[in-house]
C-alpha angles and dihedrals in degrees: 000000000000113000134185110193118192090323121187117188126184130178119228113280092006114135094206130044117256088213120026122194099328120172122181140132137211111208128198116269096034144080112237115190130200113205137168143118123303110287095022094121103262099128090038089065089053092050090052091050087055090053093246092119123038116216116250086208137002133029139271113206142180113212089340095310115118106241092225089067094056123085117237091255093049091050091046091054089056103039131034117200136203104193124206096243128029138148125177115241087237135006116281134190105258094241090052090050092052089048090061086076088071094060093096089057095056097256132115101042094041092045130280117279127206088257090054093051092047092049092049093048093047093047093050091049095047093047091047097238103120091115091058099051095104096043127091122250093243089061094061127101118234092263094046091050091052092053092048090054089052088051091055090052090050090051088052090060123188132143095277135051122195120191129183109204094335095179098051110135093011125126122231096271093049092044089057092045091054093049091046088053092049089049090052092048091051091049088053089060105267123135106238117195117179138176113214145161090203097098095170093054090043091052089052098049110021123093092205135012128208111204114202126197124180091341096309133100108258095178140348124190146076120337088260090053094051106029095077120139096224093049097044093045090055094047097043094037092223133109112257145146131219118219136160128274103240092211101052106006096239120142113268125201116217115189115214130215118253089223129029114245116257 
């Protein structure tokens, strides 16, 4: 389980915290989503989980172990991450990029093992990137690149997967494929924690949703608890309604226009 307990995060020279007193957890066997407007603190929580930002107050833990007490390799064996932004320092063959996920397990630089090769092959197949394995990363479209990064995280393994905007640049079919994959991984027992702006997809697949607003937790609960028109309209500062998806029954957010078209 990933847990944030009363976490306060502040950037250097900032007068106000970027995250202020947030508590939430992402258990195994479920998708937990963090949503909210731009600047609400979503990606800041991910940076802190990576150790790039030390909490001013509170703790971040993995299975009850404070993350600050784990080495980078120990943390990487437990949690695989797909960050929001990432560019290799130089072009790599896609298979070699996916293989970087095995670094925490002692492979790649010390020579690939049979376990490494099996993990790489399985990750490529599950992420749907087998046809790109011989290409170079600079030859990929935005959507292809995103799926390759997910494949690297799958090759890394671990009991938890954290993704920051995993469906950015993806079309509808590939968005659904990614969420279907995350749902399958959660059902296999992984803890899946994702940051997303895709509230309707989140409401369809996530077990629980954490809604952030101005660095604080505005709501945390099931999609029905959080996907409320009055609450979302206040947080996003935009007129909207929440209805029901007739196909699956999940809550659906519909943004409205400020002015009716002429």
